[in-house]
Backbone bond lengths (Angstrom), bond angles and torsions (degrees), N, CA, C in turn:
res aa  C-N    CA-C-N  psi(-1)  N-CA   C-N-CA  omega(-1)  CA-C   N-CA-C  phi
1 M - - - 1.410 - - 1.577 112.38 -
2 T 1.184 119.38 132.80 1.513 125.32 -178.68 1.566 107.49 -86.01
3 V 1.388 109.11 151.08 1.482 119.03 177.40 1.549 105.64 -114.48
4 Q 1.326 118.44 125.61 1.463 125.25 172.30 1.429 107.98 -102.48
5 R 1.410 117.77 136.14 1.358 121.44 164.59 1.467 118.88 -123.34
6 F 1.329 117.46 142.01 1.575 117.47 179.65 1.510 106.00 -124.23
7 E 1.270 113.87 149.85 1.439 123.67 175.07 1.534 105.57 59.77
8 T 1.288 120.39 52.62 1.458 129.76 -176.37 1.495 108.22 -86.88
9 G 1.406 114.52 126.70 1.327 120.68 171.27 1.590 109.51 -124.81
10 P 1.335 114.12 -168.85 1.438 118.03 -177.30 1.500 116.78 -71.02
11 R 1.325 115.70 -20.19 1.465 119.69 178.41 1.483 114.38 -108.25
12 M 1.235 117.95 -26.29 1.459 120.55 -175.41 1.510 115.34 -164.16
13 S 1.374 119.03 166.22 1.399 125.21 170.52 1.441 108.84 -107.52
14 Q 1.316 123.16 142.45 1.417 120.62 176.76 1.499 114.89 -75.63
15 V 1.404 113.60 -30.00 1.396 119.67 -177.07 1.545 105.94 -140.67
16 V 1.444 112.23 129.54 1.484 119.00 174.14 1.397 109.18 -130.48
17 V 1.370 113.07 130.45 1.435 121.77 179.76 1.574 107.79 -113.02
18 H 1.315 114.07 131.95 1.457 121.77 -178.45 1.468 102.88 -136.44
19 G 1.376 118.44 113.68 1.430 118.42 -178.29 1.430 112.71 63.10
20 N 1.313 115.09 -127.26 1.500 124.65 176.56 1.514 112.92 -99.09
21 T 1.336 118.70 15.82 1.437 119.32 -174.70 1.591 106.92 -118.98
22 V 1.322 115.02 137.49 1.423 121.33 -175.40 1.663 104.16 -116.77
23 Y 1.285 112.51 128.31 1.515 117.90 -179.31 1.466 103.94 -120.95
24 L 1.410 112.40 127.22 1.500 123.76 174.10 1.518 108.61 -98.46
25 A 1.235 122.71 137.45 1.318 124.92 162.22 1.530 111.19 -70.66
26 G 1.396 114.90 168.70 1.550 114.36 -177.29 1.462 110.12 -59.69
27 V 1.335 121.50 140.58 1.412 126.71 -178.22 1.457 104.99 -113.95
28 V 1.413 116.79 132.24 1.488 118.49 169.90 1.495 104.81 -122.49
29 A 1.383 114.22 170.65 1.388 121.87 -175.82 1.486 110.40 -63.71
30 G 1.300 115.32 145.51 1.466 125.30 175.42 1.516 108.61 -101.03
31 K 1.258 116.38 -78.03 1.504 126.69 -177.81 1.520 112.27 -63.25
32 A 1.468 114.29 -32.66 1.395 119.57 -169.90 1.641 113.32 -103.99
33 A 1.229 112.58 16.09 1.484 118.21 -177.40 1.589 104.35 -63.12
34 G 1.271 110.88 132.99 1.504 116.64 179.17 1.624 111.35 92.31
35 K 1.276 115.77 -11.49 1.472 116.41 -177.31 1.429 112.34 -93.74
36 T 1.382 121.89 -160.86 1.410 123.67 -168.40 1.687 101.09 -79.63
37 V 1.430 106.73 166.10 1.427 118.54 177.55 1.533 109.83 -58.28
38 T 1.336 116.44 -43.67 1.462 123.33 175.34 1.533 110.92 -51.19
39 E 1.352 118.42 -59.51 1.412 122.76 -177.44 1.565 110.14 -62.56
40 Q 1.325 119.12 -45.44 1.453 119.83 173.20 1.441 120.80 -51.02
41 T 1.416 110.07 -45.23 1.544 115.08 179.06 1.591 111.27 -74.02
42 R 1.253 118.97 -25.98 1.588 119.32 175.31 1.460 104.42 -69.86
43 D 1.290 119.75 -43.35 1.570 120.94 -176.82 1.452 106.50 -65.00
44 I 1.293 119.20 -51.01 1.542 122.63 -178.08 1.459 112.43 -53.15
45 L 1.395 113.18 -48.07 1.526 114.24 -178.78 1.518 113.66 -71.21
46 S 1.291 120.87 -25.21 1.431 123.40 167.10 1.562 117.01 -61.33
47 I 1.341 106.76 -41.71 1.508 115.56 178.99 1.479 107.53 -68.79
48 I 1.410 119.38 -40.25 1.433 119.33 -179.63 1.441 111.91 -67.29
49 D 1.368 120.65 -31.11 1.528 125.01 177.02 1.602 102.39 -59.10
50 G 1.280 113.09 -56.35 1.373 116.41 -178.34 1.648 119.51 -52.79
51 H 1.294 111.05 -46.93 1.451 118.07 171.29 1.552 115.65 -56.09
52 L 1.296 114.45 -47.09 1.507 122.08 -178.16 1.528 105.83 -60.12
53 A 1.415 116.32 -45.94 1.441 119.73 -173.00 1.541 109.14 -63.83
54 K 1.385 114.28 -45.95 1.429 117.51 176.65 1.580 114.52 -56.83
55 A 1.379 117.12 -26.34 1.457 119.19 -175.56 1.546 104.57 -94.59
56 G 1.412 121.36 -3.77 1.497 119.06 171.24 1.542 106.21 97.74
57 T 1.255 122.89 23.76 1.510 124.26 -177.07 1.607 106.97 -142.18
58 D 1.308 110.57 -170.47 1.530 118.34 178.74 1.545 108.50 -164.12
59 K 1.334 109.92 173.09 1.533 119.60 -170.52 1.565 110.44 -60.54
60 S 1.131 121.05 -20.58 1.461 119.67 174.89 1.570 116.22 -66.95
61 K 1.421 110.61 -14.97 1.422 114.52 176.80 1.408 117.65 -106.68
62 L 1.400 116.99 16.90 1.428 123.22 179.95 1.614 111.60 -55.94
63 L 1.328 115.92 136.06 1.514 118.25 175.40 1.450 106.08 -101.37
64 S 1.247 122.77 -46.66 1.515 125.32 -172.55 1.560 108.74 -150.32
65 A 1.302 116.68 160.60 1.401 124.70 178.67 1.480 109.42 -148.82
66 T 1.324 113.85 141.41 1.550 115.30 177.10 1.456 99.35 -130.19
67 I 1.318 113.02 126.61 1.530 124.34 179.04 1.510 114.22 -111.31
68 Y 1.225 119.59 126.81 1.442 124.34 178.26 1.523 107.90 -106.90
69 I 1.305 124.45 123.15 1.397 123.73 173.09 1.573 106.81 -122.76
70 T 1.271 122.44 152.99 1.426 126.15 -176.23 1.635 115.36 -83.23
71 D 1.294 107.94 -15.52 1.502 116.41 -177.54 1.496 111.67 -151.65
72 M 1.321 120.40 110.47 1.485 128.68 -175.20 1.554 106.78 -55.40
73 K 1.341 119.04 -17.71 1.512 120.21 -175.71 1.516 103.05 -72.40
74 T 1.349 122.25 -20.13 1.444 118.45 177.88 1.557 117.10 -94.57
75 F 1.450 113.19 8.92 1.400 116.52 179.18 1.517 117.10 -53.47
76 A 1.292 115.75 -43.43 1.564 116.62 178.91 1.454 110.78 -70.39
77 E 1.384 127.21 -28.44 1.372 128.94 177.03 1.533 107.48 -69.03
78 M 1.329 119.20 -45.29 1.499 118.35 179.56 1.504 106.74 -66.33
79 N 1.348 118.89 -47.16 1.572 120.65 -175.76 1.571 112.15 -55.91
80 A 1.427 113.33 -37.59 1.460 115.25 178.94 1.544 109.99 -54.63
81 V 1.333 117.28 -41.75 1.493 117.35 -178.95 1.510 109.45 -78.75
82 W 1.371 123.36 -43.24 1.326 125.54 174.62 1.567 113.45 -49.85
83 D 1.263 117.89 -50.49 1.475 124.22 -172.92 1.536 111.21 -64.87
84 G 1.370 112.93 -33.07 1.536 112.09 172.79 1.430 117.63 -80.84
85 W 1.384 114.48 -7.72 1.579 115.84 178.98 1.489 110.22 -103.07
86 V 1.363 118.39 -36.52 1.439 115.99 -174.67 1.484 115.54 -61.88
87 S 1.239 121.09 153.30 1.458 125.19 -172.88 1.610 109.05 -80.97
88 A 1.265 113.73 113.50 1.522 118.41 -174.17 1.571 107.72 -54.04
89 G 1.326 117.15 132.77 1.568 115.07 177.79 1.407 110.92 91.24
90 N 1.389 119.50 -16.89 1.515 118.10 -170.68 1.562 107.43 -130.19
91 T 1.416 112.15 31.21 1.490 114.25 178.96 1.522 115.55 -61.76
92 P 1.362 120.21 138.28 1.337 118.70 -179.67 1.569 115.91 -84.65
93 A 1.267 117.99 168.44 1.434 120.28 168.45 1.563 106.56 -59.80
94 R 1.249 123.17 143.26 1.475 121.33 -173.74 1.502 109.70 -150.01
95 A 1.293 111.76 148.08 1.408 123.10 165.20 1.637 113.42 -131.89
96 T 1.281 113.10 148.11 1.540 120.11 -179.86 1.460 108.15 -127.50
97 V 1.318 119.50 121.78 1.430 127.81 -171.80 1.580 112.73 -124.07
98 E 1.168 120.96 130.59 1.412 129.87 176.75 1.617 104.43 -77.73
99 A 1.259 118.40 119.66 1.464 122.00 -178.36 1.547 113.53 -154.76
100 R 1.412 110.90 153.32 1.387 109.35 170.57 1.531 114.15 -84.43
101 L 1.247 122.10 125.29 1.523 127.75 179.55 1.466 113.89 -75.95
102 A 1.327 111.28 170.68 1.550 119.83 -174.77 1.474 111.45 -66.46
103 A 1.261 124.57 -20.51 1.456 120.81 -179.16 1.603 106.22 -149.85
104 P 1.395 119.11 150.34 1.413 119.19 -168.71 1.595 110.46 -70.39
105 Q 1.302 121.71 -18.67 1.502 119.26 -174.82 1.496 106.65 -82.48
106 Y 1.393 124.95 0.82 1.369 127.27 170.18 1.411 116.88 -98.94
107 N 1.394 120.71 131.57 1.424 122.25 178.64 1.517 109.19 -118.76
108 V 1.301 118.42 -15.08 1.456 122.34 -178.37 1.472 109.86 -138.61
109 E 1.374 117.12 142.23 1.380 122.75 175.06 1.488 109.40 -142.46
110 I 1.225 122.57 130.97 1.439 123.52 -171.32 1.561 110.11 -128.58
111 M 1.292 119.73 130.10 1.467 128.64 178.25 1.436 108.92 -123.67
112 V 1.422 117.50 130.62 1.460 124.93 -176.52 1.550 110.98 -132.52
113 V 1.359 112.11 156.37 1.376 124.44 175.21 1.497 105.86 -127.11
114 A 1.324 120.98 130.22 1.501 127.85 177.47 1.501 113.90 -130.93
115 A 1.338 116.52 155.41 1.408 133.10 169.14 1.571 104.67 -77.81
116 K 1.361 113.06 153.48 1.617 116.71 171.89 1.387 104.11 -89.91
């Protein structure tokens, strides 16, 4: 079985496809870095949509998601955006963890696995 990698750098690949499974690295906000949790979550989910499309799949085929937030007090704010985005009836297995992220301008990071 072949392995495809997209947006590959010296440390990691943003997207890895093995067989019919698509793995995304943790995604943080691009344009919304330093903004609210709502804005960052919207930005991240838009980026995830793009990565999934590039790999030949979409959010209706999510298998799992791991969400990192810097403050559990923002859990409801992040979920409000997530709930409006996720494909109804196709919700993935999911965990949300409070964690310090790599840089202070990031308050949310999301990592997903999807089927093709």
